[in-house]
C-alpha positions in Angstrom: 17.0 -27.2 1.3 18.9 -26.4 -1.7 19.0 -22.8 -2.7 18.7 -21.8 -5.8 21.6 -21.1 -8.4 22.1 -17.8 -9.5 21.2 -19.0 -13.1 18.6 -20.3 -12.1 17.2 -17.3 -10.6 17.6 -15.1 -13.5 16.4 -17.1 -16.0 13.3 -18.1 -14.4 12.3 -14.6 -13.8 9.4 -13.4 -16.0 8.9 -16.6 -17.0 5.3 -17.3 -15.4 4.0 -13.6 -16.6 5.5 -14.3 -20.1 4.4 -17.9 -20.6 1.1 -17.0 -19.9 0.6 -15.1 -23.0 -0.2 -16.7 -26.4 2.1 -16.5 -29.2 1.7 -13.3 -30.9 1.6 -13.7 -34.7 3.3 -11.0 -37.2 6.6 -10.4 -38.4 8.8 -12.4 -35.4 7.3 -15.1 -36.5 9.2 -15.2 -39.2 12.4 -13.7 -37.6 14.8 -17.1 -36.5 14.3 -18.9 -33.1 16.6 -18.1 -31.2 18.7 -20.3 -29.4 18.0 -21.3 -25.6 21.2 -19.5 -24.5 20.7 -16.4 -26.3 16.7 -16.5 -24.3 18.6 -16.9 -21.3 21.3 -14.0 -21.7 18.5 -11.5 -23.0 15.9 -12.8 -20.0 18.7 -12.3 -17.6 19.0 -8.4 -18.5 15.4 -7.7 -18.5 14.4 -9.6 -14.8 17.2 -7.0 -13.7 15.6 -4.2 -15.5 12.8 -4.8 -14.4 13.8 -5.7 -11.0 15.5 -2.4 -11.0 12.3 -0.6 -12.1 10.2 -1.4 -9.8 12.5 -0.5 -6.5 12.9 2.6 -8.6 8.7 2.7 -8.3 8.8 1.3 -4.9 11.3 3.9 -4.1 9.4 7.0 -5.4 6.4 5.9 -3.8 7.7 6.3 -0.3 9.1 9.6 -1.4 5.5 10.8 -2.6 4.0 9.6 0.7 6.6 11.5 2.6 6.0 14.4 0.3 2.5 14.8 0.6 3.0 14.4 3.9 5.3 17.3 4.2 2.8 19.1 1.8 0.2 19.0 4.3 2.1 20.3 7.3 3.1 23.5 5.0 -0.1 24.0 4.0 -1.2 24.0 8.0 1.2 26.0 8.7 0.1 28.9 6.0 -3.0 28.4 7.0 -2.1 29.4 10.6 0.5 32.1 9.3 -2.5 33.6 7.4 -5.4 33.6 9.8 -2.7 35.7 12.0 -1.9 37.8 9.4 -5.3 38.8 8.2 -5.8 39.5 11.9 -3.0 41.9 12.4 -4.5 43.7 8.9 -7.4 43.9 10.3 -6.3 45.5 13.4 -4.5 48.0 11.0 -7.6 48.9 9.3 -9.5 49.5 12.2 -6.5 51.8 12.8 -6.0 53.3 9.2 -9.8 53.8 9.4 -9.7 55.6 13.1 -6.6 57.9 11.8 -8.7 59.1 8.4 -12.0 60.1 10.3 -8.9 61.9 13.1 -7.5 63.9 10.0 -5.7 61.9 7.8 -4.1 58.2 7.0 -0.6 57.7 8.6 1.3 56.8 5.8 3.2 54.3 7.3 0.0 52.2 8.3 -1.2 53.2 4.4 2.5 51.0 3.7 1.2 48.6 6.3 -2.2 47.6 3.8 0.3 47.4 0.8 -0.5 44.6 -1.2 3.2 44.5 -2.5 4.9 42.9 0.0 8.9 44.4 -1.4 7.2 47.6 -1.3 6.6 46.9 2.3 9.8 45.3 3.3 11.4 47.9 1.5 10.4 51.4 3.0 8.4 49.8 6.6 12.4 49.6 8.3 11.7 53.6 9.1 9.5 52.9 12.1 10.9 55.9 14.2 8.1 57.7 12.5 5.3 56.4 14.5 4.6 55.8 18.3 6.0 52.8 19.9 3.3 50.8 20.1 2.9 51.4 16.1 6.2 50.4 15.4 6.1 46.7 17.5 2.3 46.5 15.7 4.1 46.9 12.2 7.0 44.8 13.3 5.1 42.0 13.8 2.9 42.5 10.5 6.5 42.5 8.8 7.3 39.3 10.6 3.7 37.9 9.7 4.4 38.8 6.2 7.8 37.3 6.1 6.8 33.9 7.6 3.5 34.2 5.5 5.9 34.3 1.9 8.1 31.7 3.6 5.2 29.2 4.0 4.1 29.7 0.7 7.1 29.2 -0.6 6.8 25.8 1.0 3.8 24.4 -0.1 4.4 25.7 -3.5 8.2 23.0 -3.2 6.0 20.5 -1.7 3.7 20.4 -4.7 6.2 20.8 -7.3 8.5 18.2 -5.7 5.1 15.5 -5.7 4.3 16.4 -8.8 7.9 15.2 -10.5 7.6 12.0 -8.4 4.3 11.0 -9.6 6.4 11.4 -12.9 8.3 9.4 -11.7 6.2 6.6 -11.1 4.5 6.7 -14.1 7.9 6.3 -15.6 8.9 3.3 -13.5 5.8 1.8 -14.4 6.3 2.3 -18.1 9.5 0.7 -17.6 8.4 -2.3 -15.7 5.5 -3.1 -18.1 8.4 -2.8 -21.1 10.5 -5.5 -20.2 7.9 -7.5 -19.2 6.4 -7.4 -22.5 9.7 -7.4 -24.5 10.6 -10.6 -22.6 7.1 -12.0 -23.1 7.6 -11.7 -27.0 11.3 -12.9 -27.1 9.5 -16.4 -25.1 6.4 -16.3 -27.5 9.3 -17.2 -30.5 10.8 -20.1 -29.0 9.5 -23.4 -30.1 7.2 -25.2 -28.0 9.7 -28.1 -26.9 11.6 -24.7 -25.8 9.2 -22.9 -23.8 8.0 -26.3 -22.0 11.5 -27.1 -21.3 12.0 -23.6 -19.4 8.5 -23.7 -17.9 9.3 -27.2 -16.5 12.8 -25.1 -14.6 10.4 -22.1 -13.2 7.4 -25.6 -11.9 10.5 -26.7 -10.3 11.8 -23.8 -8.6 8.3 -23.3 -6.6 8.2 -26.7 -5.9 11.0 -27.0 -3.9 10.5 -23.6 -2.5 7.5 -25.1 -0.9 9.5 -28.4 0.0 11.4 -25.8 2.3 8.4 -24.3 3.6 7.2 -28.0 4.8 10.7 -28.7 6.0 10.7 -25.2 8.0 10.7 -27.2 11.2 13.7 -29.2 10.9 16.1 -26.7 9.1 15.7 -24.5 12.2 16.7 -27.0 14.5 19.7 -28.1 12.5 20.3 -23.9 12.0 22.2 -24.3 15.7 24.8 -26.1 13.5 24.9 -23.8 10.5 22.2 -25.4 8.7 20.1 -22.3 8.3 17.4 -20.8 10.3 13.5 -20.2 10.3 10.4 -22.4 10.9 6.9 -22.5 10.3 3.6 -22.9 12.1 5.4 -21.7 15.1 7.8 -24.0 15.3 11.1 -22.2 14.7 13.4 -22.7 17.2 16.8 -21.4 15.8 19.1 -19.3 17.2 16.9 -16.1 16.6 14.6 -15.2 19.4 11.9 -12.5 19.8 11.0 -10.0 17.3 14.1 -11.2 14.7 12.5 -15.4 15.5 9.0 -13.9 14.4 10.3 -12.5 11.4 12.1 -15.5 10.2 9.0 -17.1 10.7 7.4 -15.6 9.0 9.6 -15.6 5.7 9.5 -19.0 6.2 5.9 -19.0 6.0 6.2 -17.1 2.3 8.0 -19.4 0.9 6.6 -20.4 -2.4 4.5 -17.7 -2.8 4.9 -15.8 -6.4 6.9 -12.5 -7.1 4.4 -9.4 -8.1 6.1 -6.3 -8.6 4.9 -3.6 -5.9 3.2 -6.6 -4.2 3.6 -6.8 -0.2 1.4 -10.3 0.7 -0.4 -11.8 1.4 0.0 -14.3 -0.9 2.6 -12.4 -3.3 5.3 -10.0 -2.7 8.5 -8.1 -4.4 11.6 -8.1 -2.7 11.2 -5.1 -0.3 7.3 -6.1 0.5 8.6 -9.3 1.6 10.7 -8.3 4.5 8.7 -5.5 5.0 6.0 -8.0 5.6 7.5 -10.6 7.6 9.3 -7.9 10.0 5.6 -6.7 10.1 4.6 -9.6 11.6 6.8 -8.7 14.9 5.6 -5.4 15.2 8.1 -3.3 13.3 7.4 -0.7 10.1 9.5 -0.9 7.8 8.8 1.6 4.0 8.0 -0.6 1.0 11.2 0.0 -0.5 15.1 -1.5 -0.5 16.7 1.8 -0.3 14.6 3.2 2.1 15.0 0.3 4.1 18.7 0.1 3.9 18.2 4.1 4.8 16.3 3.3 8.3 18.1 -0.1 9.6 21.0 0.1 11.9 23.8 -1.2 9.5 25.9 -4.4 10.9 29.4 -6.3 9.1 28.5 -9.3 7.5 30.4 -11.0 9.9 28.3 -9.9 12.7 25.0 -11.3 11.1 22.1 -12.9 12.6 19.0 -14.4 11.6 16.6 -11.9 11.1 19.0 -9.1 9.9 17.9 -8.0 6.4 21.1 -7.9 3.4 21.0 -5.5 0.6 22.3 -6.0 -2.7 23.7 -4.3 -6.0 24.5 -0.7 -6.1 22.5 1.4 -6.3 21.1 -0.7 -3.8 17.9 -2.6 -5.9 17.5 -5.9 -4.1 16.9 -7.1 -0.4 16.2 -10.6 1.4 16.5 -11.5 5.0 18.7 -13.5 6.2 17.9 -17.1 8.2 21.5 -18.3 9.2 23.9 -21.2 8.1 24.9 -18.5 5.1 21.2 -18.1 3.8 18.5 -16.1 3.2 14.9 -16.4 1.8 13.9 -13.2 -0.9 11.6 -12.7 -3.3 13.4 -12.2 -6.3 12.0 -11.7 -10.1 8.5 -11.5 -12.1 7.8 -15.4 -12.6 9.6 -16.9 -9.6 8.5 -18.0 -6.4 9.8 -16.5 -2.6 12.5 -19.0 -2.2 15.8 -19.3 0.0 19.2 -18.6 -1.8 23.1 -18.4 -1.1 23.8 -14.8 1.0 26.6 -14.4 -1.7 24.6 -15.3 -4.5 24.1 -11.5 -6.0 26.6 -8.5 -5.0 26.0 -8.1 -1.6 27.1 -4.1 -0.5 25.7 -4.2 3.4 23.3 -5.1 6.3 21.0 -4.2 8.5 19.0 -5.0 11.8 15.3 -3.6 12.2 
């Protein structure tokens, strides 16, 4: 199995989506036709920008899910506290009525019924003027009001965070789509022969990935000698075992599937979607975000990598693949390029982890 080279993985990204559109008429058609070198440099940058934005999008969605969970928890706590506070107010109200009927409302009881918590907290300290029973009741009332205020603020904070994350998700989605549009427009300016050449390169890369999937059983056997890991159709017999072997086997089975941002299978993937899907088949739950995955796995040294480990790229982290042995990884690279086998060091490597 021959891994894709770095220029090809960067060049081929966005080609399939981009070449699916017709050449746009207008002023762009009148501009000088860019050279293939110019297209390659620009598409390289657009690929990286789109992939980064896709992972920021994924991370924001993971964070939003957690924020919504925290908000529901805070809302539940506030509901319990509020019921407790209301019950105490009802009790104090009954005492107030009894006091009125017996000759007047105790000023401290009137204070408890105040809707102004600042007034309550400022004046309620002097509980020595009421009976011991009233003192304990009023202290409990004070604690309940304070807790209600804390819980109410927690709900408001989580709602604000959720709203900010929703804005971030929309922003990153716009960034991804704008990069894809820009690449589409750029590629549309190429001559027909240039477009055909680039499309042929993309198709060849996909075919190599599909061939690697077919050759997976043979590759898995040779992995003991450093030739790569993995397997397919239940035939994996490389150095990994147990859950790691199942994750590698699953990753091999996705070779040739297309990249799609935000996708986690079956049939299409982005980088963190592929690793999440592969390890889910082994019974391990991972978040759909490369940076979030780095935060939950046990970190291991690059020198100690084993098949099934996750490897992370760029700083800040915006890409992840699954190690298959022999200095190779399987990853879902960029728009337009299918899930394929790459060299471990084909991108800036920043860390590794073991689910």
